[in-house]
C-alpha positions as CSV (number, residue, x, y, z in Angstrom):
1,M,0.0,0.0,0.0
2,Y,2.8,2.4,1.0
3,R,4.8,1.5,-2.2
4,L,1.8,2.4,-4.3
5,L,1.3,5.7,-2.5
6,A,5.0,6.5,-2.9
7,V,4.8,5.7,-6.7
8,L,1.7,7.9,-7.1
9,V,3.3,10.8,-5.2
10,G,6.5,10.6,-7.3
11,W,4.4,10.4,-10.5
12,T,2.4,13.4,-9.5
13,L,5.5,15.5,-8.6
14,A,7.1,14.5,-11.9
15,S,4.1,15.4,-14.0
16,T,3.5,18.8,-12.4
17,G,7.0,20.0,-12.9
18,F,8.5,19.9,-9.4
19,V,11.5,18.0,-10.6
20,Y,12.4,20.3,-13.4
21,G,15.3,22.7,-12.9
22,T,14.9,26.5,-13.3
23,D,17.2,29.0,-14.8
24,D,19.4,30.8,-12.3
25,D,18.7,34.1,-14.2
26,F,15.0,33.8,-13.4
27,V,15.7,33.0,-9.7
28,D,18.0,36.0,-9.5
29,C,15.2,38.2,-10.8
30,L,13.1,37.2,-7.8
31,Q,15.6,38.7,-5.4
32,V,15.6,42.2,-7.0
33,I,13.6,44.5,-4.7
34,P,12.7,47.6,-6.7
35,E,9.8,46.9,-9.0
36,R,11.2,48.6,-12.2
37,E,14.5,46.8,-11.9
38,R,12.7,43.4,-11.3
39,L,10.5,44.1,-14.4
40,T,13.6,44.9,-16.5
41,C,15.2,41.6,-15.2
42,Y,12.2,39.6,-16.3
43,D,12.1,41.3,-19.7
44,G,15.8,40.4,-20.2
45,F,15.1,36.8,-19.2
46,A,12.2,36.6,-21.6
47,R,14.2,38.0,-24.5
48,A,17.0,35.6,-23.8
49,A,14.6,32.7,-23.7
50,L,13.0,33.7,-27.0
51,S,16.4,34.0,-28.7
52,R,17.3,30.5,-27.5
53,G,13.9,29.1,-28.5
54,T,13.3,27.3,-25.3
55,A,10.3,29.2,-23.9
56,E,7.2,28.2,-26.0
57,A,4.8,29.8,-23.6
58,D,6.5,33.2,-23.9
59,D,6.6,32.8,-27.7
60,R,2.9,32.2,-27.8
61,S,2.2,35.3,-25.6
62,A,4.5,37.4,-27.8
63,L,2.5,36.3,-30.9
64,V,-0.8,37.2,-29.3
65,V,0.4,40.7,-28.4
66,A,1.9,41.2,-31.8
67,E,-1.2,40.0,-33.7
68,P,-4.5,41.0,-32.0
69,R,-7.2,38.4,-32.6
70,V,-10.1,40.3,-31.3
71,V,-13.0,40.2,-33.8
72,E,-15.9,42.5,-33.1
73,A,-19.4,41.0,-33.5
74,E,-21.9,42.6,-35.7
75,P,-24.4,44.7,-33.8
76,A,-27.6,42.7,-33.3
77,S,-30.8,44.5,-34.2
78,A,-33.9,43.9,-32.2
79,A,-35.8,43.1,-35.4
80,A,-33.4,40.2,-36.1
81,L,-34.2,38.6,-32.7
82,I,-38.0,38.8,-32.8
83,P,-39.6,36.1,-34.9
84,E,-42.4,37.1,-37.2
85,P,-45.8,35.8,-36.3
86,K,-47.1,33.0,-38.4
87,L,-50.7,33.1,-39.6
88,E,-52.8,30.1,-38.8
89,T,-54.6,28.4,-41.5
90,P,-57.9,26.6,-40.8
91,A,-56.2,23.2,-41.5
92,S,-53.5,23.9,-38.9
93,R,-55.9,24.4,-36.0
94,K,-56.5,21.6,-33.6
95,A,-59.8,19.8,-33.9
96,P,-62.2,20.8,-31.2
97,H,-62.2,18.2,-28.4
98,K,-65.4,16.6,-27.1
99,V,-66.8,18.7,-24.2
100,R,-68.4,16.6,-21.5
101,P,-71.6,18.1,-20.1
102,F,-71.1,19.7,-16.7
103,L,-72.2,17.5,-13.9
104,S,-73.9,19.3,-11.1
105,P,-71.8,19.5,-7.9
106,T,-74.6,18.0,-5.8
107,G,-76.8,15.6,-7.8
108,S,-79.1,12.9,-6.6
109,A,-80.0,9.9,-8.7
110,T,-80.9,6.3,-8.4
111,I,-78.8,3.3,-9.3
112,V,-80.2,1.4,-12.4
113,K,-77.4,-1.1,-13.1
114,I,-74.4,-2.4,-11.0
115,D,-71.4,-4.1,-12.7
116,K,-68.8,-5.7,-10.5
117,L,-65.3,-5.3,-11.9
118,P,-62.6,-7.9,-11.5
119,N,-60.6,-5.7,-9.1
120,R,-63.3,-5.6,-6.4
121,R,-64.7,-2.3,-7.6
122,Y,-68.1,-1.4,-9.0
123,Q,-69.3,0.4,-12.0
124,L,-72.7,2.1,-11.4
125,T,-75.1,3.2,-14.1
126,L,-77.5,5.9,-12.8
127,N,-81.1,6.7,-14.0
128,D,-79.8,10.0,-15.7
129,G,-77.5,7.9,-18.0
130,A,-74.3,8.7,-16.2
131,I,-71.8,5.9,-15.6
132,W,-69.5,6.1,-12.6
133,R,-66.6,3.8,-11.7
134,E,-65.2,3.4,-8.2
135,I,-61.5,4.6,-7.9
136,E,-60.9,2.8,-4.6
137,G,-62.4,-0.6,-3.9
138,S,-63.8,-1.9,-0.6
139,S,-65.5,-5.1,0.4
140,F,-67.6,-3.2,3.0
141,R,-69.7,-1.2,0.4
142,R,-72.9,-2.9,-0.9
143,Y,-74.8,-1.2,-3.6
144,K,-78.4,-2.0,-4.4
145,V,-80.4,-1.3,-7.6
146,G,-82.9,1.4,-6.9
147,A,-80.8,3.0,-4.1
148,E,-80.6,6.7,-3.9
149,V,-77.1,8.1,-4.3
150,T,-75.7,11.6,-4.1
151,I,-72.6,12.7,-6.0
152,K,-70.6,15.6,-4.7
153,R,-67.7,17.4,-6.4
154,G,-64.5,17.4,-4.4
155,A,-61.1,19.1,-4.6
156,L,-59.1,19.0,-7.8
157,G,-61.8,17.5,-9.9
158,S,-62.5,14.5,-7.7
159,H,-66.0,13.2,-7.0
160,T,-67.5,11.5,-4.0
161,L,-70.5,9.1,-4.1
162,L,-72.7,9.0,-1.0
163,T,-75.3,6.3,-0.3
164,H,-76.8,5.3,3.1
165,G,-73.7,6.4,5.1
166,A,-71.2,4.8,2.7
167,R,-68.8,7.0,0.9
168,A,-66.7,6.2,-2.2
169,K,-64.4,8.1,-4.6
170,V,-65.7,7.7,-8.1
171,T,-64.8,8.9,-11.6
172,P,-67.2,9.5,-14.5
173,I,-67.0,7.2,-17.5
174,D,-68.0,8.3,-21.0
175,P,-70.9,6.1,-22.4
């Protein structure tokens, strides 16, 4: 484990440049205290490195300074950014969807037909032609043909069916 750690540390140090030597001229520039003289020392070091061809990074920066590569963008007009409105043709309009008649929030009706579904739920047909299916099943509810039921509208479009003290969540089914 420690050998692997030592190899990884050595590899990291070698890849980041800690093992590479530096020029003595550059180190001497660090010891110059006045700012102007230090800057002159660095400039001399950079010129010497360019003449030797050893400093690629300085060479790249000198090219960037010598040849500005700033390209100004064309001014954008507001008209170019705002899309033009498209006119709708009658063929592109959506077909009108079927609108279900509004069910009264509190409606009373009698059960005409009861269908037991395979998942222990019931589907009830009322005398006004509406068909309702239970959302939640229960073995305690017993519906009878001819029983009076009341359907109340609940929160978020839900419906509650009330009959003789029993309560069930139901959903309307299109006939």
